[in-house]
N, C-alpha and C positions, 0 to 999 in steps of 0.2 A: 113803316117799320114793323117790325113783329112784336108779338106778346111773350113775355116770357112765361115761366111756370107758375107764377102767382096771379098770373092774369094782367099784370101790367105791361106798357109797352117799354121794350128795350131798344139799345143801340145796335145797330147792323153787323155786329160781328167783324167778320174776314172784309166784306163791303164799307164797313165804317172805315177800317185800318187803311183799306187801301185810297180812301178818300182823303186821310188826314196825311199819309204819304205822298198823296199827290200835291197837296197843299206845300208841305215839308220840302219836298224835290223842287218844286217849282222855286221856292225861295232860295234852297241850297244851289239849286242850277244855275241861278242868277249869281249866288254867293261864288260858285266855283269859277265861274269866268271872270268875275272880278278880281278873285284871290289868286289866279293864274297871273293876270295881267299884273297887279301890283306886288307881287313874290318876283316877278321877273323886275320889275323896275328896283325893288330893294336889294334882291340880290347882286344885280349887276352893277347899281350905281354905288352900293358900299363897298362892294370887293370882299373877297371871303374871309378876312381878318374881320371886318366890322359887321359884317353878318353874322359872323361866329358870336360877337361880343351882345348883338342885337338877339341872338337865337338863346345865348344862356340867359340873359336878363328875361326875356319872355318865357322861357321855360320855367326856370325859380318862380316869375308871379304864377304862372299858371299850378306850379305846385303848392305854392302858399295859399293860393285861392282854395285848392282842393281841400287842405289841411283845416282852414280856416271857415270854410263854407260849408255848410253843411247839407247841401243838397235838399232843402225842405221842401222841394216840388213834390219829390215821391211821399213825402208825409201829406200834404196837401192833397195827393191824389189819393193813396189808400184810404185815408179817414173821411175825406170830403167828399168821397164819390157819392154817398149813399145821403147825407144831408144835401148837397148840392141837387141831387136827382128828385127828392122831395122838396125842395125849395124851402129847406129849413135854414135860413139864412143866418139865422142867430147862432146856431151849432156850428155851421160852416163858417162863421166868421169870426169865432174866437179860436177855432182851428189854425184859420190864415192869418191871427193877430198874434197866438204864440210861436209859428213859424217865422213869421216877421220880425218877433223880438229875438229869435234865437238868429237868424241873418244878421241882425245888427250887432249882436253880442259877437259873432265870430269875425264881422269885418273889425271890429275894435280890437280883438283877440290878434287877429291877422296882423295888422298893422305895428302893435307890439313885437311879434314876431319877426316882421320884416327889418324892423329897426334892427333887431340883434343880429338878424342874417347878413344885412348889407355891412353895417358898420362895426360888425364884430368878424365876420368872415370872408368878406368881399376880396381876399386876396385868394382864399382857397379856390375862389370860382373861378380866377384867373381873368379877373375882371380889370379894365383899365382904371386906375383909381378914381380918373375925372368922370367916369360913369357911376360912380356909387350913388351920390344925390339923385341924380334922374332917375336911374333904376329903383330907388327907394320910394320915391312919388310915383312911378309908374306903377308900383306893386299895390301901392294907397290905392290908386284910382281902381285899378282890375277887382282888388278885394271890396270895395265900395259900390260897385258898378253890377258886380255879378251875383246878385242875391237871388235865388230860385225862386222865393214864396211867389213873385206874380206871375212867372212862368207855369206854375203849377195851378194857379187859377184858371190862365188860359186854358190850360190843357186839359184839366176835370169837366170845363164847361163845355169842351168839345169844340172850341173856338181856335183851330190849328190858322185858320185862314189870317186873323188878326195876327198872332204869332209870326206868320211869314213875312207880313208887313214890316212889323218892328224890327227883327232880327235883319230884314235887309238892310237896313240903315249903316250897320257895320262895315260890308263889303263895298258899299258903294261909297260910304265915306271916306273909307281906305285908298280906294282908286282915285277920288278925286285929290286928296290931301298927296297922294304920291306923286301925280303929275305937277301939283304946284311945286312941290318939295323939289322935283327936278329942277324946276325952272330957277328957284332962289338957292339952290346948293343943299346936295342931300348930306345928312348928317345923321349920327344915331339917335341924338337927342331930339331932333325934327320929327323922325320916324315915331318914335316911343310916345312924345306929344301927341301926334295925330291920332295913333292908337288909341289912345289913354281917352282922347276928346270923346270919341266916337262910342268905346265902350260906355261912357258913363253918361252919353246921351242917352244911348239903348236901356240901360238901366233905369233912366227917367221913366222911358216913354212906355216901358212894360208897366211899370206902376200907375201910370196916368191909365192904360187901356184896363188893367185890372179893376180900378177905381170905378171906371164906366161902366165896365160889365156887372160888378154887384155892389154899388153904393150902400144897400142895406145891409150887407156882410160886414163892409169895413167900416161902419156906423162905430163913433167912438164908444159907444154903451156897450158893444162887444168886447172891448179892448180889457185886459188886467185880470180876466179869470181861468188866469192858468191852472191853477189847481183844481178848478172844479173841471176844465177841459180834460186834464189828464186823469183825474177821477172818473170823467166819464168813460174815456177811451183809454183803460188801464194798459192795454199792449202798445199804447203809443211810444214810451220811452224806450221800450226793448226794440221796436221797429226802426224809430230814428237813430239810436247808437249804432246798430247792426248796417242800416244803408249809409250812414255817416263814413264807417269803418269801410265798408265795401267800396264807396265812390272813393274815398281816400286811396285807398291800395290800389284801384283802378288808375288813378292821376299820376301816382309813383309809378306804376307800370309805363306810362305813356311819357310821362316828362322825366324821369330817372335816367333813363339811356342818353338822354341829350348831355344831362348833367355830368353823368358819367364819362361819357366821350370829353368833355372839356376838361375835366379833373385828370383823367389819366392820359389823354392823347394830344391836350392841347386847344386853343380858341379855333384855328382854322378847321381842326377836323371836327368840332361841334358845328361850324358852318355847313362842312360837306355832308355830315350826317343829317344836320335839321332840314335843310332843302328834300334829300330823299326821304326824308319820315313826313314832312310835309305833304310831301305828292304820296306817299303810301297812306296817310290818315285820310288826304283828300278823297283818294280813290275808295277806302272803306268807310267813309263818314255814312254811308248808308246804314250802317249799324247802328248810328247812335240814332238817325232821322227815324229807323224801325223802331227803336227802343222807345222814344217818345210817342210814338203812334200805338205803339201795342199795351203799354200799361197801363193807360187808362181805360183802354178797351178790355183787357183780362181784369182789372180790378172789380169794373160793373159786369162783365159775363159771368164771373165766379160767384155773383152773388144772385144771379138771376136765371143761369142756365144750369139744367142738368150735366153731371160729370162729363156722360158721352159726348156733348155737344162744345164742351168746353176744353177735351181731349181732342176731337177732332179740329178743333181751332189752334190748337197749339201745334199739332202737326202741320196744318198746314203752311202757316207762318215758318215753322221750322225749315219745310222743304222748300221753301220760296226763298229763304235766306241763305240755303246751303248751296243753291243754284248761283245765287247771286256771288257767293263767296268765291266759285270757282272762275266765273266772268272777271274778278276782281284779280286774281293772279295771272290769267291769261294777258289782260291790259298791262298788268306791269311788265312781264316778260316780252311781249312784241311792241309796246309804245313807251317802255319806262325812258330808255337812252334818248330817242328822240324829245322827250319830254323836259328832259333835264337839258339837253344841249338848246331846247328852245327859250327855256327859263331862265336858266344861270349862264349858258356858256360853256366855255370849254374848260372853264376853270374847276366845274363842278360835275364834268364829265364821269370822274371816277364814282359817283353816287350813284350810276346804274345798277352795279353791283349791288350795292346797299340796299337800294328800292325791292329788289326780289324778293330777300326773306321778309322785309317788311310787310311787303303787299301779302305773301302768304299768311303773317300774322294778323294782318287784317281780315282776311279770308275767314280764318278760325273763329274770329272776334266775331264777324258777320254771320258765320254758321250757327253761332249761339246764342244769337240775338234775342230768342224767344224765352230762351231759358231763365234767366234772371226774372223778368216780369212775370212768369209762370210762378215762380218761386214765392215773389213776395206777394203776389196775388193770394195765394194758398196758405201764408202763415210759415213759412219756411225761409225767411230771409237771411237766418245765421247761417245758412248752406252756402250762398254765394260769397260771403264772407270769409269761410274758413277755405274755399278754394280759391279765391283771389290772394288769399294769404300764402297759399301753397304755390302758386304761380308766381308771385313776388320772390319768393325763397328762390324757385328755380332760375328765374332771370337773374338775381343776384349772384347766383353761384354761375350760372352763365356766362355773366360780364367778367367776374375775375378768371376765369379759365380761358375765354376765348378774346378780349381784349387785344391780347398781343397780336391778333392778327391785323387789328385796326377796325375801323366803323362796321366792316362788313362781319367780323366778329360779334359785335354788339347788335348788329341786327338779325344773325343766326339766333342769338339768346333769347333775343325778343320773341321769334317764330316759336323756339322750341316750348318757352314757358307758354305761350297763348296754346298751343298744342294739348300742351298738360291740362292748362283750363278748358278745353273743349271736351277733352276725354271725362274729366270727371265731373263736368256740368252735365254730360249726357247720361252717365252713368246715375246721377243724383235726380235729375228730372224723370228718369224711367222708373226709379224705384219709386219717389212722392207720387208719380202720376198713377202706378200701379196700386198702391198704398189707397188712395182716394179711390180710385173704382172699387176696390174691396169693400171699403168701409162704406159706399153709396149701395154696393147690393145687398149689405147686410143690413141696412134699413127695413 
């Protein structure tokens, strides 16, 4: 390991990002193989209509998780990077307990919102009335399983290997469950139960791993000092609020189109769009992997490195991500139709045309993957929020204008909105980096 400008040892920058990406890719590679298999079982065994119901329930669940789950892992990484590096487990533990309490509050709030959504507006989602109860309880399971505080602990401590092992439970469990369900009889309810069970199991395992990593931090003595923790980190509420808003807008962007297709075009169209969207997001999941690997490294690098080294790291990651984005688009163009045929069969072949604009959107997201962590780590978290708000506005307008074209019109709207996000993010990062360089030179 190298030494930073204060003489202390620091993490290895781009090399450490590659190491963490390797761990994450190992887990995601395994997950991708499993997900293609269970997605094929799910789509073929349920048929287009019931797969559409499953897709709408799942997309609604993910949207509710985004609204009620506060993505506290980013707060743990941002404000826990320094105390964890100094092994100040008392301060680190107080941050963790604060974030954990926020997670629990979010899950409770989300449960109430889910009740209102499903029992008050179930018909608006074009759901079969017999699916309402199971959809509600499935969403409750997602809300309580997807607390992100333990994920933040694992990431800030640079233990991506353990996170990989834990997250492998979901795809492996879903695949095994899918094979069993095929034998006993496929139904929407059985698939929802299996998905919920393994999500809950993974959430529990994440907390167990976090506890084993930092038992001193998670000591009960560190619980409850919320006001003192906020007073120690006055920027924490602002950062938390902004990152919550940004992550919520991101989830609306990703899940909103599926719900819009179901609302405007019907359940079968939602199933068709969902399968193409799953493949598009699957191809582009490298962006999420890179974000999780990049943000902890950027958070540490910004406090330990000179601005020139930090700028070089941002530039290197952005170039790699942009090249990966080009590869994503090429894969969709040349392999999209065969993949859809392999997974869903003839009923889903029309989704090949939808997959291309969705892959283009994923490539723009991938090309901008270094931007948000860079802005967060330099204290400019408000910019991604404003930019995502603009992208969601463009998406909404695009869906209204292009939905008469069918699912492909919604896909084009998604691609156009993500292109706007990339342009605005690029310009913002260039401006912020230029300001940082000037400030450093003026010292």
